C-alpha positions as CSV (number, residue, x, y, z in Angstrom):
1,X,-16.8,38.6,-17.8
2,X,-18.5,38.6,-14.4
3,X,-21.8,39.4,-15.9
4,X,-21.4,36.5,-18.4
5,X,-20.4,34.1,-15.6
6,X,-23.4,35.2,-13.5
7,X,-25.8,34.7,-16.4
8,X,-24.4,31.3,-17.1
9,X,-24.8,30.4,-13.4
10,X,-28.4,31.6,-13.3
11,X,-29.3,29.8,-16.5
12,X,-27.8,26.5,-15.2
13,X,-29.5,26.8,-11.8
14,X,-32.8,27.2,-13.5
15,X,-32.3,24.1,-15.5
16,X,-32.1,21.7,-12.6
17,X,-34.8,19.1,-13.1
18,X,-37.6,18.9,-10.6
19,X,-37.3,15.2,-10.3
20,X,-33.7,15.3,-9.5
21,X,-34.3,18.0,-6.9
22,X,-37.1,15.9,-5.4
23,X,-34.9,12.8,-5.3
24,X,-32.1,14.7,-3.6
25,X,-34.5,16.1,-1.0
26,X,-35.9,12.6,-0.3
27,X,-32.4,11.2,0.2
28,X,-31.4,14.0,2.5
29,X,-34.6,13.6,4.6
30,X,-34.2,9.9,4.8
31,X,-30.6,10.2,5.9
32,X,-31.6,12.7,8.6
33,X,-34.3,10.4,9.8
34,X,-31.9,7.5,10.0
35,X,-29.4,9.6,11.9
36,X,-32.1,10.7,14.3
37,X,-33.6,7.3,15.0
38,X,-30.6,5.0,14.6
39,X,-27.3,5.3,16.6
40,X,-24.6,6.1,14.1
41,X,-20.9,6.6,14.6
42,X,-19.6,10.1,14.6
43,X,-17.3,11.4,11.9
44,X,-14.3,11.1,14.1
45,X,-15.2,7.4,14.9
46,X,-15.5,6.7,11.2
47,X,-12.0,8.2,10.5
48,X,-10.5,6.2,13.3
49,X,-12.2,3.0,12.0
50,X,-10.8,3.6,8.6
51,X,-7.3,4.0,9.9
52,X,-7.5,0.7,11.8
53,X,-8.2,-1.2,8.7
54,X,-4.7,-0.8,7.3
55,X,-3.3,0.1,3.8
56,X,-5.7,-2.2,2.0
57,X,-8.7,-0.1,2.7
58,X,-7.7,2.9,0.6
59,X,-6.9,0.5,-2.2
60,X,-10.3,-1.1,-1.9
61,X,-11.9,2.3,-1.8
62,X,-10.1,3.3,-5.0
63,X,-11.2,0.2,-6.8
64,X,-14.8,0.5,-5.6
65,X,-15.0,4.1,-6.6
66,X,-13.5,3.4,-10.0
67,X,-15.8,0.5,-10.8
68,X,-19.1,2.0,-9.5
69,X,-18.7,5.3,-11.3
70,X,-18.2,3.7,-14.6
71,X,-22.0,3.4,-14.5
72,X,-24.4,6.4,-14.1
73,X,-23.9,6.7,-10.3
74,X,-23.3,10.1,-8.6
75,X,-19.7,10.2,-7.5
76,X,-20.3,13.0,-4.9
77,X,-21.0,10.3,-2.3
78,X,-17.5,8.8,-2.9
79,X,-15.9,12.2,-2.9
80,X,-17.4,13.2,0.5
81,X,-16.5,9.8,1.9
82,X,-12.9,10.2,0.8
83,X,-12.5,13.4,2.8
84,X,-14.3,11.9,5.8
85,X,-12.4,8.6,5.9
86,X,-8.9,9.5,4.7
87,X,-8.4,13.2,5.3
88,X,-7.8,16.0,2.7
89,X,-4.6,15.0,1.1
90,X,-5.1,11.3,0.6
91,X,-8.8,11.9,0.0
92,X,-8.1,14.3,-2.9
93,X,-5.6,11.8,-4.4
94,X,-8.0,8.9,-4.1
95,X,-11.0,10.7,-5.4
96,X,-9.3,12.4,-8.4
97,X,-7.4,9.3,-9.4
98,X,-10.5,7.0,-9.1
99,X,-12.6,9.4,-11.1
100,X,-10.0,9.8,-13.8
101,X,-9.6,6.0,-14.1
102,X,-13.3,5.6,-14.3
103,X,-13.5,8.2,-17.1
104,X,-10.7,6.7,-19.0
105,X,-12.2,3.2,-18.6
106,X,-15.5,4.3,-20.1
107,X,-13.7,5.9,-23.0
108,X,-11.7,2.8,-23.7
109,X,-14.7,0.5,-23.4
110,X,-16.8,2.6,-25.7
111,X,-14.1,2.6,-28.4
112,X,-13.0,-1.0,-28.0
113,X,-16.4,-2.6,-28.0
114,X,-18.1,0.0,-30.2
115,X,-20.7,1.1,-27.7
116,X,-23.2,3.5,-29.2
117,X,-24.4,6.5,-27.1
118,X,-28.1,5.6,-27.7
119,X,-27.5,2.1,-26.4
120,X,-25.7,3.1,-23.3
121,X,-27.5,6.1,-21.8
122,X,-30.3,8.6,-22.6
123,X,-29.8,12.3,-21.7
124,X,-31.0,15.5,-23.5
125,X,-27.4,16.9,-23.6
126,X,-25.7,14.0,-25.3
127,X,-26.0,15.4,-28.9
128,X,-24.8,18.9,-27.9
129,X,-22.0,17.5,-25.8
130,X,-20.9,15.1,-28.5
131,X,-20.8,18.0,-31.1
132,X,-18.8,20.2,-28.8
133,X,-16.3,17.5,-27.9
134,X,-15.8,16.7,-31.6
135,X,-15.3,20.3,-32.4
136,X,-13.1,21.5,-29.5
137,X,-11.6,18.3,-28.2
138,X,-9.8,18.4,-24.8
139,X,-10.4,22.1,-24.0
140,X,-14.1,21.2,-24.0
141,X,-13.4,18.3,-21.6
142,X,-11.9,20.7,-19.1
143,X,-14.8,23.2,-19.3
144,X,-17.4,20.5,-19.1
145,X,-15.8,18.9,-16.1
146,X,-16.0,22.2,-14.3
147,X,-19.8,22.5,-14.7
148,X,-21.4,20.7,-11.7
149,X,-24.8,20.5,-13.4
150,X,-23.5,18.1,-16.1
151,X,-23.4,14.5,-14.8
152,X,-19.9,13.0,-14.7
153,X,-21.0,9.8,-16.5
154,X,-22.6,11.8,-19.4
155,X,-19.3,13.5,-20.2
156,X,-17.6,10.2,-20.1
157,X,-20.0,8.6,-22.6
158,X,-20.0,11.6,-24.9
159,X,-16.2,11.7,-24.9
160,X,-16.0,8.0,-25.7
161,X,-18.0,8.6,-28.8
162,X,-16.0,11.6,-29.9
163,X,-12.6,11.9,-31.6
164,X,-10.7,13.3,-28.6
165,X,-7.4,11.5,-28.0
166,X,-6.8,9.4,-24.9
167,X,-3.8,11.3,-23.5
168,X,-5.2,14.8,-23.8
169,X,-8.5,13.6,-22.5
170,X,-6.9,12.0,-19.5
171,X,-4.9,15.2,-18.7
172,X,-7.9,17.4,-19.3
173,X,-10.0,15.2,-17.0
174,X,-7.5,15.5,-14.2
175,X,-7.4,19.3,-14.5
176,X,-11.1,19.7,-14.8
177,X,-11.9,17.4,-11.9
178,X,-9.4,18.8,-9.4
179,X,-11.1,22.1,-8.3
180,X,-14.6,20.7,-7.6
181,X,-13.2,17.4,-6.1
182,X,-10.8,19.2,-3.8
183,X,-13.6,21.4,-2.5
184,X,-15.9,18.5,-1.8
185,X,-13.2,16.4,-0.1
186,X,-12.3,19.3,2.2
187,X,-16.0,19.5,3.0
188,X,-16.0,15.9,4.0
189,X,-12.9,16.3,6.1
190,X,-14.5,19.3,7.8
191,X,-17.1,16.9,9.2
192,X,-14.5,15.6,11.7
193,X,-14.1,19.2,13.1
194,X,-10.3,19.2,12.6
195,X,-9.5,21.2,9.5
196,X,-6.5,23.5,9.0
197,X,-7.3,27.0,7.7
198,X,-4.6,26.3,5.1
199,X,-6.7,23.6,3.6
200,X,-9.6,26.0,3.1
201,X,-7.3,28.5,1.5
202,X,-5.9,25.8,-0.9
203,X,-9.5,24.7,-1.7
204,X,-10.6,28.3,-2.3
205,X,-7.7,29.0,-4.6
206,X,-8.3,25.8,-6.5
207,X,-12.0,26.6,-6.9
208,X,-11.0,30.2,-8.1
209,X,-8.8,28.6,-10.8
210,X,-11.6,26.3,-11.8
211,X,-14.1,29.2,-12.1
212,X,-11.6,31.2,-14.1
213,X,-11.1,28.3,-16.5
214,X,-14.8,27.8,-16.8
215,X,-15.5,31.5,-17.6
216,X,-12.8,31.4,-20.2
217,X,-14.1,28.3,-21.9
218,X,-17.7,29.5,-21.8
219,X,-16.7,32.8,-23.5
220,X,-14.6,30.9,-26.1
221,X,-17.5,28.5,-26.8
222,X,-19.9,31.3,-27.3
223,X,-17.6,33.1,-29.7
224,X,-17.6,30.0,-31.8
225,X,-21.4,29.7,-31.9
226,X,-23.0,30.9,-35.2
227,X,-25.2,34.0,-34.8
228,X,-28.9,34.1,-35.6
229,X,-32.1,32.4,-34.5
230,X,-31.2,29.1,-36.1
231,X,-28.0,28.7,-34.1
232,X,-27.7,25.5,-32.2
233,X,-28.2,25.7,-28.4
234,X,-25.2,25.8,-26.1
235,X,-24.0,22.6,-24.5
236,X,-24.8,24.0,-21.1
237,X,-28.3,25.1,-22.1
238,X,-29.9,21.7,-22.0
239,X,-32.1,20.4,-19.2
240,X,-30.2,18.7,-16.4
241,X,-32.3,15.6,-16.7
242,X,-31.3,12.5,-14.9
243,X,-29.2,9.9,-16.7
244,X,-31.2,6.8,-17.6
245,X,-30.5,3.6,-19.4
246,X,-32.7,3.1,-22.6
247,X,-35.7,0.9,-22.3
248,X,-34.9,-2.7,-22.6
249,X,-31.2,-2.1,-22.4
250,X,-28.7,-2.2,-19.5
């Protein structure tokens, strides 16, 4: 099991697109340059500022997170900000609930308005993800949510075009998002320098559960794959290319 998990990890790590890596590097360098040249508030000051805004600010953050991540926008920025601004407990709740609402919203929009995948987004993994979701349903949703290399929005669009039911999809999304989201929120909270060791323990346990679920689902998925050279590629084997809107469409 450990060997299979390591092989999956190595294969996924090798598939990260060079353009995405370059973009991430450019963003990090830009942020470091801004932080060096421009006076910016500390993490503690940002937390204090958020607390002075009152109860409307978490609600506004929840709405903004939900609406923005309906589109192909990385949700990691919101997840880190949730831990930094609101602390671990409220931060996890806001990040998970907002992500789940966004995912459900995309599924409903695609089914109500009849959006087609090819008209919404282009990504090399869409066909394989769509096939896997149609075949396995909500268990595939959990496993796909646990794979960081697969963009959040791509899973949402593929699920909207599949036959997975709304209630199981929502529950599977919550379960699949919790481990990774909790870890990133705790990381954001750690920027303030005041983190309880218990939170790290909870985050580590949550991550361990997530890894266990991922290993189980990967092994189950591989057992279902037909043998032979003509077998279709695994859903995780595609290139982690960036999500793009088709030419001429928005």
